[in-house]
N, C-alpha and C positions, 0 to 999 in steps of 0.2 A: 893506797890512799883513795878514799871515796870522794868523788867530785859531785857536788850538787849542781844541778842544772835548773836554773830559774827561768820560767817562761813568763814573759810579760805580755799582756794583751793591751794594745793601745786602742782606746775607744775614740772614734772620730764622729763629730756631729757637724752637720751643716747649719750655719747660723744665718738667719734672715733678720734684719733689723729695719724698723719702720720709724718714720717721724724723727723726733729729736734723738732717739737711740741710734738711728742710722748715721747721723752726723757725728755722734760720739764714737761709735765703733768703726766708723769709716770703712776701710777696706777689709775688715775682719769678716771672713766668710766661712771659716772652718776652725774648729777648736779640737784639740787632742787632750785626752785624759787617760790616766792609768787604769781607770775602772769606771763602772757606772756611777753616776752621781744623781742626786735629787735636784729638783727645780730650785729649792732653797740654796743648795750648795752652788749651783750655777750662778744664781743671783749674787751670792757672796763673792764668787770668783770674778764676775764681771765688774763689780764695784771695786775690788782690790786691784784688778789689772787696768781698769779704765775709771779712775776716780770721779770723772765727771758724771758717771752713771748715778752717783749718789745725789746729784742735783735733781733727778727726776723724783717726784713725790712718791711714785710707785710705778711699776710696770708689770704687765701681764706676760705670761709665757704660754705659747702654744707648742705642742709637740705633734708633728705630723698632722697639722691643720685642725687640732682640737685643743681648746684651752686646758691648761694643766694646773693642778694645785701644787703647793710647795712640797708636798710629800711624794709626789709622783717621781718615779725613777726615769732617767733619760738613758736610752740604750744606744749601742753602737749603730751608726748610720742614721740616727733619727734626724729629722729636719726640725730645728727649733727656731721659732719666731719670737722676737722681742718686740712687744707692743706697748709703747708708752701711753700715758693718759692722753685722751683726745679732748681738746677744747672745742666747744661748738658755739654757734651763734645764730 
């Protein structure tokens, strides 16, 4: 009998949240995924896991201190910042 061995790679990202996003995500500082994901997929994940994220009109994402577009891939051990809209006066 032939046994198949499946190897799963867990991808870990460090999450930094600012402003209103920090209040919504509270103590979440690390996320684990089965594979690399795009910024768009991360946004969807955050909204599904933390429904109050949908209250933000939009939010930017930075990967390793550089703003990222929705198509950019997030890699293992990346530092991802969630940056909500900033109101000024």
